[in-house]
C-alpha positions as CSV (number, residue, x, y, z in Angstrom):
1,M,17.9,11.5,-0.4
2,K,17.5,14.7,1.6
3,H,14.9,17.3,0.7
4,E,14.5,20.9,1.9
5,V,10.9,21.6,2.9
6,I,9.2,24.9,3.4
7,A,6.6,24.3,6.0
8,R,4.9,25.4,9.1
9,P,5.3,22.9,11.9
10,G,3.7,19.7,10.9
11,I,2.4,21.0,7.6
12,S,4.0,20.7,4.2
13,M,2.9,23.5,2.0
14,P,3.2,23.8,-1.8
15,S,5.7,26.5,-2.7
16,L,6.5,28.1,-6.1
17,K,10.2,27.7,-5.2
18,F,9.8,24.0,-5.7
19,F,7.3,24.0,-8.5
20,G,9.7,22.6,-11.1
21,R,10.7,19.6,-9.0
22,D,7.1,18.9,-8.0
23,F,5.9,19.3,-11.6
24,T,8.4,16.7,-13.0
25,A,7.8,14.3,-10.1
26,S,4.1,14.5,-10.7
27,I,4.6,13.3,-14.3
28,V,6.7,10.4,-13.2
29,V,4.0,9.4,-10.6
30,F,1.3,9.8,-13.3
31,L,3.1,7.4,-15.6
32,V,3.5,4.8,-12.8
33,A,-0.1,5.2,-11.6
34,M,-2.0,4.9,-15.0
35,P,-1.3,1.2,-15.7
36,L,-1.7,0.3,-12.1
37,C,-5.0,2.0,-11.6
38,M,-6.5,0.1,-14.6
39,G,-4.8,-3.2,-13.8
40,I,-5.9,-3.2,-10.1
41,A,-9.5,-2.4,-11.2
42,I,-9.4,-5.4,-13.6
43,A,-8.0,-7.6,-10.8
44,S,-10.8,-6.4,-8.6
45,G,-13.4,-7.6,-11.1
46,V,-14.6,-4.1,-12.0
47,P,-14.2,-1.9,-15.2
48,P,-10.8,-0.1,-15.5
49,E,-12.4,3.3,-15.3
50,K,-13.3,2.6,-11.6
51,G,-9.6,2.5,-10.8
52,L,-8.9,5.7,-12.7
53,I,-11.6,7.6,-10.7
54,T,-10.0,6.4,-7.5
55,G,-6.6,7.6,-8.7
56,I,-8.1,11.0,-9.5
57,I,-9.7,11.3,-6.1
58,G,-6.6,10.0,-4.4
59,G,-4.4,12.6,-6.1
60,I,-6.5,15.8,-6.1
61,V,-8.6,15.4,-2.9
62,V,-6.6,13.1,-0.6
63,G,-3.3,14.7,-1.8
64,S,-4.6,18.1,-0.6
65,L,-5.7,16.8,2.8
66,A,-3.1,14.1,3.6
67,G,-1.1,13.9,6.8
68,S,1.8,12.4,4.8
69,P,2.6,15.0,2.2
70,L,4.7,12.9,-0.1
71,Q,2.5,9.7,0.0
72,V,0.4,9.0,-3.1
73,S,-3.0,7.4,-2.7
74,G,-5.0,5.4,-5.1
75,P,-6.4,1.9,-5.8
76,A,-4.1,-0.7,-4.1
77,A,-3.3,-4.3,-4.9
78,G,-3.8,-5.0,-1.2
79,L,-7.6,-4.5,-1.6
80,A,-8.1,-6.1,-5.0
81,V,-8.8,-9.5,-3.6
82,I,-11.4,-8.4,-1.0
83,V,-13.1,-6.2,-3.6
84,F,-13.2,-9.0,-6.1
85,E,-15.0,-11.2,-3.5
86,L,-17.4,-8.5,-2.6
87,V,-18.4,-7.8,-6.2
88,R,-18.7,-11.5,-6.9
89,D,-20.9,-12.2,-3.8
90,Q,-22.9,-9.0,-3.4
91,G,-22.7,-7.3,-6.8
92,L,-21.1,-4.0,-7.8
93,S,-24.0,-2.0,-6.4
94,A,-23.1,-3.0,-2.9
95,L,-19.6,-1.5,-3.2
96,G,-20.7,2.1,-2.9
97,P,-22.5,1.8,0.4
98,I,-19.7,-0.4,1.8
99,L,-17.1,2.2,0.9
100,I,-19.1,5.1,2.3
101,L,-19.4,3.3,5.6
102,A,-15.7,2.3,5.5
103,G,-14.7,5.9,4.8
104,A,-16.8,7.1,7.7
105,I,-15.1,4.6,10.0
106,Q,-11.7,5.9,8.9
107,V,-12.7,9.5,9.5
108,A,-14.0,8.6,13.0
109,A,-10.7,6.7,13.7
110,G,-8.7,9.8,12.8
111,I,-10.9,12.1,14.8
112,F,-10.6,9.9,17.9
113,R,-6.8,9.7,17.3
114,L,-6.6,5.9,16.7
115,G,-3.9,6.2,14.1
116,G,-1.2,5.0,16.5
117,W,-3.0,1.8,17.2
118,F,-2.9,0.8,13.5
119,R,0.9,1.2,13.8
120,A,0.8,-1.3,16.6
121,I,-0.2,-4.1,14.2
122,S,2.6,-6.6,14.0
123,P,4.8,-6.1,10.9
124,A,4.7,-9.9,10.6
125,V,0.9,-9.8,10.2
126,V,1.0,-6.9,7.7
127,H,3.7,-8.4,5.6
128,G,2.1,-11.8,5.8
129,M,-1.2,-10.2,4.6
130,L,0.5,-8.5,1.7
131,A,2.3,-11.7,0.8
132,G,-0.9,-13.6,0.8
133,I,-2.5,-10.9,-1.4
134,G,0.4,-11.1,-3.7
135,V,0.0,-14.9,-4.1
136,L,-3.7,-14.4,-4.9
137,I,-3.0,-11.7,-7.4
138,V,-0.4,-13.9,-9.2
139,V,-2.6,-17.0,-9.4
140,G,-5.6,-15.0,-10.4
141,Q,-4.0,-12.7,-13.0
142,F,-2.1,-15.6,-14.4
143,H,-5.3,-16.6,-16.2
144,V,-5.7,-13.1,-17.7
145,L,-2.4,-13.7,-19.5
146,F,-4.4,-16.1,-21.7
147,D,-7.4,-13.8,-22.2
148,A,-9.3,-15.9,-19.6
149,K,-11.1,-14.8,-16.5
150,P,-9.9,-15.7,-13.0
151,L,-11.8,-18.4,-11.1
152,S,-13.6,-17.7,-7.8
153,S,-10.9,-18.6,-5.3
154,G,-7.2,-18.7,-4.8
155,P,-6.9,-22.6,-4.5
156,E,-9.1,-23.0,-7.7
157,N,-6.9,-20.5,-9.6
158,L,-3.8,-22.3,-8.4
159,A,-5.1,-25.7,-9.4
160,A,-6.0,-24.5,-12.9
161,M,-2.7,-22.9,-13.7
162,P,-1.0,-26.0,-15.2
163,G,-4.0,-26.5,-17.5
164,R,-3.6,-23.1,-19.0
165,L,0.0,-23.8,-20.0
166,L,-0.7,-27.3,-21.2
167,G,-3.7,-26.1,-23.2
168,L,-1.6,-23.9,-25.4
169,S,-1.3,-25.2,-29.0
170,W,1.5,-23.4,-30.9
171,G,0.6,-25.3,-34.1
172,N,-2.8,-23.7,-34.1
173,I,-2.3,-20.1,-32.7
174,Q,-5.6,-18.6,-31.4
175,A,-6.5,-15.8,-29.0
176,A,-5.0,-17.5,-25.9
177,E,-1.6,-18.0,-27.5
178,L,-1.5,-14.5,-28.9
179,A,-2.5,-13.0,-25.5
180,F,0.3,-15.1,-23.8
181,L,2.9,-13.8,-26.3
182,I,1.8,-10.2,-25.5
183,A,2.1,-10.9,-21.8
184,L,5.6,-12.4,-22.2
185,T,6.5,-9.3,-24.2
186,T,5.2,-7.0,-21.5
187,I,7.0,-8.8,-18.7
188,G,10.3,-9.1,-20.7
189,A,10.2,-5.4,-21.6
190,M,9.3,-4.3,-18.0
191,L,12.0,-6.4,-16.3
192,G,14.6,-5.7,-19.0
193,W,14.0,-2.0,-18.8
194,E,14.3,-2.0,-15.0
195,K,17.6,-3.9,-15.2
196,W,19.3,-2.1,-18.1
197,R,17.7,1.3,-18.5
198,P,20.2,4.2,-18.9
199,Q,20.9,6.4,-16.0
200,S,19.5,9.4,-17.8
201,M,16.1,7.6,-18.0
202,K,16.0,6.0,-14.6
203,L,12.7,7.7,-13.7
204,V,10.8,6.2,-16.6
205,P,8.8,3.3,-14.9
206,G,9.2,-0.2,-16.1
207,A,5.4,-0.8,-15.9
208,L,4.8,1.9,-18.5
209,V,7.5,0.5,-20.8
210,G,6.0,-3.0,-20.5
211,V,2.4,-1.8,-21.3
212,L,3.7,0.2,-24.2
213,A,5.6,-2.8,-25.6
214,G,2.6,-5.1,-25.3
215,T,0.3,-2.5,-26.9
216,F,2.7,-1.8,-29.8
217,V,2.9,-5.5,-30.5
218,A,-0.9,-5.9,-30.4
219,V,-1.5,-2.9,-32.6
220,G,1.4,-3.3,-34.9
221,F,0.6,-6.9,-35.8
222,G,-3.2,-6.4,-35.6
223,L,-3.6,-9.2,-33.1
224,A,-7.2,-10.2,-32.2
225,V,-6.9,-10.1,-28.4
226,A,-9.1,-8.7,-25.6
227,K,-8.4,-5.0,-25.0
228,V,-9.3,-2.5,-22.2
229,E,-12.9,-1.1,-22.4
230,V,-13.4,2.4,-21.1
231,P,-16.3,4.8,-21.6
232,A,-16.0,7.8,-23.9
233,S,-16.6,10.1,-20.9
234,I,-15.2,9.7,-17.4
235,I,-18.3,11.4,-16.1
236,A,-20.3,8.4,-17.5
237,A,-18.3,6.1,-15.3
238,I,-19.5,7.7,-12.1
239,A,-22.2,5.6,-10.6
240,P,-23.7,7.1,-7.3
241,P,-25.3,4.6,-5.0
242,E,-29.0,3.8,-5.6
243,G,-31.6,5.6,-3.5
244,G,-32.1,4.2,0.0
245,F,-28.6,2.7,-0.1
246,W,-28.2,3.4,3.6
247,M,-30.6,0.5,4.2
248,K,-27.8,-1.8,3.2
249,W,-26.0,-0.8,6.4
250,L,-28.6,-2.9,8.3
251,D,-27.1,-6.0,6.6
252,P,-24.4,-7.6,8.9
253,S,-22.4,-8.7,5.9
254,V,-22.1,-5.1,4.6
255,I,-21.0,-3.9,8.1
256,A,-18.4,-6.6,8.3
257,A,-17.1,-5.8,4.8
258,A,-16.9,-2.1,5.6
259,L,-15.0,-2.8,8.8
260,A,-12.6,-5.1,7.0
261,I,-11.9,-2.6,4.3
262,A,-11.5,0.2,6.8
263,F,-9.1,-1.9,8.9
264,I,-7.0,-3.2,6.0
265,A,-6.9,0.1,4.1
266,S,-5.8,2.0,7.2
267,A,-3.1,-0.5,8.2
268,E,-1.7,-0.6,4.6
269,T,-1.8,3.2,4.4
270,L,0.0,3.8,7.7
271,L,2.6,1.1,6.8
272,S,3.2,2.9,3.6
273,A,3.4,6.3,5.3
274,A,6.0,4.9,7.8
275,A,8.1,3.6,4.8
276,V,7.8,7.0,3.0
277,D,9.0,8.7,6.2
278,K,12.2,6.7,6.0
279,M,12.9,7.9,2.4
280,H,13.1,11.6,3.1
281,D,14.0,14.1,5.9
282,G,11.0,16.4,5.5
283,V,7.8,16.6,7.5
284,R,6.9,13.4,9.4
285,T,3.5,11.8,8.9
286,D,0.5,13.0,11.0
287,Y,-1.1,9.5,11.2
288,N,-4.5,10.7,12.5
289,K,-4.7,13.4,9.8
290,E,-3.8,10.8,7.2
291,L,-6.5,8.5,8.4
292,R,-9.1,11.4,8.1
293,A,-7.9,12.2,4.6
294,Q,-8.2,8.5,3.5
295,G,-11.6,8.4,5.0
296,V,-12.8,11.4,3.0
297,G,-11.3,9.8,-0.1
298,N,-13.1,6.5,0.4
299,L,-16.3,8.3,1.2
300,L,-16.0,10.1,-2.2
301,C,-15.0,6.8,-3.9
302,G,-18.1,5.2,-2.5
303,A,-20.3,8.1,-3.7
304,A,-18.8,7.8,-7.2
305,G,-19.0,4.0,-7.4
306,A,-15.3,3.6,-7.6
307,L,-12.6,1.4,-6.0
308,P,-11.4,1.8,-2.4
309,M,-8.1,3.5,-1.9
310,T,-5.0,3.4,0.3
311,G,-1.7,5.1,0.5
312,V,0.5,3.0,-1.9
313,I,4.2,2.5,-1.5
314,V,5.1,1.9,-5.2
315,R,3.7,5.3,-6.3
316,S,4.9,7.0,-3.1
317,S,8.5,5.8,-3.5
318,A,8.4,6.9,-7.2
319,N,7.3,10.3,-6.0
320,V,10.2,10.7,-3.5
321,Q,12.8,9.3,-5.8
322,A,11.6,11.7,-8.6
323,G,12.5,14.6,-6.3
324,A,9.1,15.8,-5.0
325,I,9.2,18.4,-2.2
326,T,5.6,19.2,-1.3
327,R,2.1,17.7,-1.7
328,L,1.7,19.6,-5.0
329,S,3.3,16.6,-6.9
330,T,0.6,14.3,-5.6
331,I,-2.2,16.7,-6.4
332,L,-0.9,17.3,-10.0
333,H,-0.6,13.6,-10.7
334,G,-4.3,13.2,-10.1
335,A,-4.9,16.2,-12.4
336,W,-2.9,14.5,-15.2
337,I,-4.9,11.2,-14.8
338,L,-8.1,13.3,-15.1
339,G,-6.8,15.1,-18.2
340,F,-5.6,12.0,-19.9
341,V,-8.8,10.1,-19.4
342,A,-10.9,13.0,-20.4
343,L,-9.0,13.8,-23.6
344,L,-7.5,10.5,-24.8
345,P,-9.9,7.6,-23.8
346,W,-9.4,6.1,-27.3
347,L,-5.7,5.5,-26.5
348,L,-6.6,3.4,-23.4
349,R,-8.8,1.2,-25.5
350,E,-5.7,0.0,-27.5
351,I,-4.1,-1.6,-24.4
352,P,-4.4,-5.4,-24.3
353,M,-5.9,-7.0,-21.2
354,A,-3.0,-9.5,-21.1
355,A,-0.5,-6.6,-20.8
356,L,-2.2,-5.2,-17.7
357,G,-2.5,-8.8,-16.3
358,A,1.3,-9.2,-16.8
359,I,2.0,-6.0,-14.9
360,L,-0.2,-7.2,-12.0
361,V,1.5,-10.6,-12.0
362,I,4.9,-8.9,-11.4
363,T,3.3,-6.5,-8.9
364,G,1.8,-9.4,-6.9
365,W,5.0,-11.4,-7.0
366,R,6.9,-8.4,-5.5
367,L,4.4,-8.3,-2.6
368,V,5.7,-11.8,-1.5
369,S,8.7,-10.5,0.4
370,L,10.8,-13.5,1.5
371,T,13.5,-10.9,2.4
372,H,11.2,-9.7,5.2
373,A,10.7,-13.2,6.5
374,R,14.5,-13.8,6.6
375,H,14.9,-10.5,8.4
376,L,12.3,-11.5,11.0
377,Y,14.0,-14.9,11.6
378,R,17.5,-13.4,11.8
379,D,16.6,-10.7,14.3
380,Y,13.6,-12.1,16.3
381,G,13.5,-15.8,15.9
382,V,10.9,-18.4,14.8
383,L,7.7,-17.0,16.2
384,P,7.4,-13.9,14.0
385,V,8.2,-16.0,10.9
386,A,5.5,-18.4,12.0
387,I,3.0,-15.5,12.3
388,W,4.0,-14.3,8.8
389,A,3.6,-17.7,7.3
390,A,0.3,-18.5,9.0
391,T,-1.2,-15.2,7.9
392,L,0.0,-15.8,4.3
393,I,-1.4,-19.3,4.2
394,M,-4.8,-18.4,5.7
395,V,-5.2,-15.4,3.4
396,V,-4.7,-17.7,0.4
397,A,-6.6,-20.7,1.7
398,T,-9.6,-18.8,3.2
399,D,-10.0,-15.1,2.9
400,L,-8.3,-11.8,3.7
401,L,-10.1,-11.0,7.0
402,T,-9.7,-14.5,8.4
403,G,-6.0,-14.5,7.6
404,V,-5.4,-11.1,9.3
405,L,-7.4,-12.2,12.4
406,V,-5.4,-15.4,12.7
407,G,-2.2,-13.4,12.5
408,I,-3.3,-11.0,15.1
409,A,-4.4,-13.8,17.4
410,L,-1.0,-15.5,17.0
411,T,0.7,-12.2,17.9
412,L,-0.8,-12.5,21.3
413,L,1.5,-15.5,21.9
414,E,4.3,-13.0,22.3
415,L,2.7,-11.7,25.4
416,I,2.7,-15.1,27.3
417,P,6.3,-14.8,28.7
418,N,5.4,-11.3,30.0
419,L,1.9,-11.8,31.4
420,R,3.0,-10.8,34.9
421,R,4.5,-7.5,33.8
422,L,2.9,-5.9,30.7
423,R,3.2,-2.3,31.8
424,L,5.8,0.1,30.5
425,K,6.8,3.1,32.6
426,V,8.4,6.0,30.7
427,V,10.2,8.7,32.6
428,E,11.4,11.8,30.9
429,H,13.7,14.6,32.3
430,T,16.4,17.0,31.3
431,D,20.0,15.9,31.7
432,G,22.2,18.9,31.0
433,D,21.8,19.6,27.3
434,A,20.1,16.3,26.6
435,H,16.6,14.9,26.6
436,A,16.8,11.9,28.9
437,I,14.3,9.0,28.6
438,K,14.1,5.9,30.8
439,L,12.1,2.8,30.0
440,D,11.1,0.5,32.7
441,G,9.0,-2.7,32.1
442,T,7.9,-4.5,28.9
443,A,7.6,-2.9,25.5
444,T,4.8,-4.7,23.5
445,F,2.4,-3.7,20.8
446,F,0.0,-2.7,23.6
447,T,2.3,0.1,24.7
448,L,3.6,1.0,21.2
449,P,1.2,3.9,20.5
450,K,2.2,5.7,23.7
451,L,5.9,5.0,23.3
452,S,5.9,6.0,19.6
453,D,4.1,9.3,20.3
454,M,6.5,10.2,23.1
455,L,9.6,9.4,20.9
456,D,8.3,11.3,17.9
457,A,7.7,14.3,20.1
458,V,11.4,14.8,20.8
459,P,12.6,17.5,18.3
460,M,15.3,16.6,15.8
461,G,18.6,18.2,16.7
462,T,18.1,17.5,20.4
463,K,20.6,15.1,22.0
464,V,18.8,12.1,23.5
465,K,19.9,9.7,26.2
466,L,17.8,6.5,26.3
467,D,18.2,4.3,29.3
468,V,16.9,0.7,28.6
469,T,18.6,-0.9,31.6
470,N,15.2,-1.8,33.2
471,L,13.5,-2.8,30.0
472,S,12.9,-6.4,30.6
473,S,11.5,-7.5,27.2
474,V,10.7,-6.0,23.8
475,D,8.4,-7.7,21.2
476,H,9.4,-7.5,17.6
477,T,6.7,-4.9,16.8
478,S,8.1,-2.5,19.3
479,A,11.7,-3.4,18.3
480,E,11.0,-2.6,14.7
481,M,9.5,0.8,15.7
482,L,12.5,1.6,17.8
483,R,14.9,0.6,15.0
484,D,13.1,3.0,12.6
485,W,13.3,5.8,15.2
486,F,17.0,5.3,15.8
487,Q,17.8,5.2,12.0
488,R,15.7,8.3,11.4
489,R,17.5,10.3,14.0
490,K,20.9,9.0,12.9
491,K,20.2,10.0,9.3
492,A,19.1,13.5,10.5
493,G,22.4,13.9,12.5
494,S,20.7,13.5,15.9
495,P,22.2,10.4,17.4
496,V,20.9,8.6,20.4
497,E,23.1,7.7,23.4
498,L,22.0,4.3,24.7
499,K,22.5,2.9,28.2
500,G,21.7,-0.8,29.0
501,E,22.8,-4.3,28.4
502,R,24.8,-4.9,25.2
503,G,22.3,-7.7,24.1
504,R,19.3,-5.4,24.6
505,I,21.0,-2.6,22.6
506,A,21.8,-5.1,19.8
507,T,18.1,-6.2,19.8
508,L,17.0,-2.7,19.3
509,G,19.3,-2.3,16.3
510,A,21.2,0.7,17.8
């Protein structure tokens, strides 16, 4: 889908010319975001209004400052597990100081232009992390389908799953059976709508249809099941950190938690931003500006006692597919959340917890992308798949940070064959009407930020000649980045002329 963008170089500015398309897109994103904001908050072990506050800040504030104009920010399933563990171990009061510190780290990372280094994280690690998070969300929210609370760890939740199903008694229907029926109704309506919805209503999100179906069943039949609890006023849900909160920053566990959230939130945000860039032909993401905006957002979320935020691909892709042109769509979606919560809190209280749990089960399942694992094996061999699988298993079996660190450590194995020659020399010059680039050496994740910045600096419309004859080796992280760059230029009508071995060219996907 191509979009026309009115912009100064590097900046997407709202324009009245596109107000209609941004307005309608913002409503679509709002409808997608509402159930996810509440569901992710519940999965994080905090009240649903905490997720709504994060959605409001992510839309209005971060949307105004973002380096990726069409990316939508808000509470993310990718952080639900780590927040749940923090709240369980340190209490809800510790979340504010942790987020303020994490936000400050992100702002500093953006100021010191470290955005490119987050892009150097292996896709196998990132997708393995997301898959592990998806498994944890599924096995945890499975218990919410029965109006029960998740247990304290992934393995415990997994072990208790058969007991939930075997414990149902359809001859004596109680709250658990009723909640499970609502959950099945929600899942059936969501998946059925996504498969058979009419073309004229393709922008109506399945998650919204599922929640509405579950809510109508609960209200229509007067079923006694647990429902969402939200305060009468969104202002009442704001809980600033207690006085002297900065003293918590002397606690090593708080510092470690802040670093983990800053790292994971930044990696997930920039992964999402890169995916959004593939969906449209408008302004490319300024990764350092995006990091600074996310840092400001998390600072404010910490000050308000809300959930951490990231850029999120589900809401962002809905924004692009709905026809958004500028950042106005993202800003307006935050305003709609604020207006809905302020004016209609009674309506939110009719939503069954089991319906939101069902939405999160489907969301978690979709994070486990076996398609990506097959892609890694087909194009890069066994090692990237092993990294993906190890990261997934360690996230589920231990914790999120351990899983990511294990994945990153395994990524270093890709350097072993090239230890004698890790440098990459890049030579640029003009060759007639073309921009000529010659790569000499080894392309690894260590050299990715420099290579990526250089390639992105080549203007669209310029003919490019890329010589990879002396490129001795390419790891899968750099190969994925080069593939994306080739595809983006091809889509924009700016093809790249490649010179080198046929096998190397095939590896790069050109």
